[in-house]
C-alpha positions in Angstrom: 175.9 207.1 275.2 177.5 205.8 272.1 179.0 209.2 271.2 180.5 209.5 274.7 182.0 206.1 274.5 183.6 206.7 271.1 185.0 210.0 272.3 186.5 208.4 275.4 187.9 205.6 273.3 189.7 208.1 271.0 191.1 209.9 274.1 192.4 206.5 275.5 193.9 205.7 272.1 195.8 208.9 271.9 197.1 208.5 275.4 198.1 204.9 274.7 200.1 206.0 271.7 201.8 208.8 273.7 202.7 206.5 276.6 204.1 203.8 274.2 206.3 206.4 272.5 207.6 207.6 275.8 208.9 204.2 276.8 212.6 203.6 276.5 213.7 201.4 273.7 217.2 200.3 272.7 217.8 203.8 271.3 216.5 205.5 274.5 213.1 206.7 273.1 211.4 209.8 274.4 212.0 208.7 278.0 215.4 210.3 277.9 213.9 213.7 277.4 212.9 213.8 281.1 216.6 213.9 282.1 217.8 212.9 285.6 214.6 214.1 287.2 212.7 211.1 285.9 214.3 208.7 288.4 213.3 211.0 291.3 209.7 211.4 290.2 209.0 207.8 289.2 210.9 205.9 291.9 214.0 203.7 292.0 213.6 201.9 288.7 212.8 205.1 286.8 210.2 205.8 284.2 210.2 202.3 282.7 208.2 200.6 285.4 205.7 203.4 285.8 205.2 203.7 282.0 204.7 200.0 281.6 202.0 199.9 284.3 200.3 202.9 282.6 200.5 201.1 279.2 198.9 197.9 280.6 196.1 200.0 282.2 195.4 202.0 279.1 195.5 198.8 276.9 193.0 197.1 279.2 190.8 200.2 279.1 191.1 200.3 275.3 190.0 196.7 275.0 187.1 197.0 277.4 185.8 200.1 275.7 186.0 198.4 272.3 183.9 195.5 273.6 181.5 197.9 275.3 181.1 200.0 272.1 180.3 196.9 270.1 177.6 195.8 272.6 176.0 199.3 272.8 175.9 199.6 269.0 173.6 196.7 268.4 171.3 197.2 265.3 167.7 197.8 266.3 165.9 197.0 263.0 164.1 193.8 262.3 167.3 192.0 261.0 166.4 192.0 257.4 169.4 192.5 255.2 169.4 195.1 252.4 169.5 192.3 249.8 166.3 190.8 251.1 164.6 194.2 251.2 165.6 194.9 247.6 164.5 191.5 246.5 161.0 192.2 247.7 160.8 195.3 245.5 159.7 195.0 241.9 162.6 195.6 239.5 161.7 197.5 236.4 164.1 197.5 233.5 164.2 200.4 231.1 164.1 198.1 228.1 160.6 196.8 229.1 159.0 200.1 228.0 160.6 200.1 224.5 158.5 198.9 221.5 159.5 195.7 219.9 160.5 196.0 216.2 158.6 193.9 213.7 161.7 193.0 211.8 165.4 193.2 212.5 167.5 195.7 210.6 169.6 193.0 208.9 166.4 191.4 207.5 165.3 194.7 206.0 168.6 195.1 204.1 168.3 191.6 202.6 164.8 192.2 201.3 165.9 195.3 199.3 
C-alpha cells in the first residue's frame, strides 16, 4: 500500500510540474505551443481556465496524498529511540583492556 501511494504521488508530482509549465505567463509559456487550436479545444477562454482547474485539482491531490502517506507510514516499533536502546547496552572502551604502567615514562628518565 505504501509503495503504491508513493508511486502515485510521484506521478501526480510530475503531472503537476508539467501543467504548471504549460500555463501562460507574461512571456507566453508553453501554452502558446498549442497554436490557435487551443481555443477550440479548451473553450472560449482558452487553455488558461482549463489548466488552472487542472492545477488546482492536482495540487489538492498532491496534498491529500502527502497526508495519507504520512498516516500510512506510522512506525510500528515500541517507540524507543535509538539513543535509549544504545544507552541500555554496555559500553566497552578499548583502553579498559590495556595494562596500567607502574610508573610514567617521565619518572623513569628522572631516576636515571
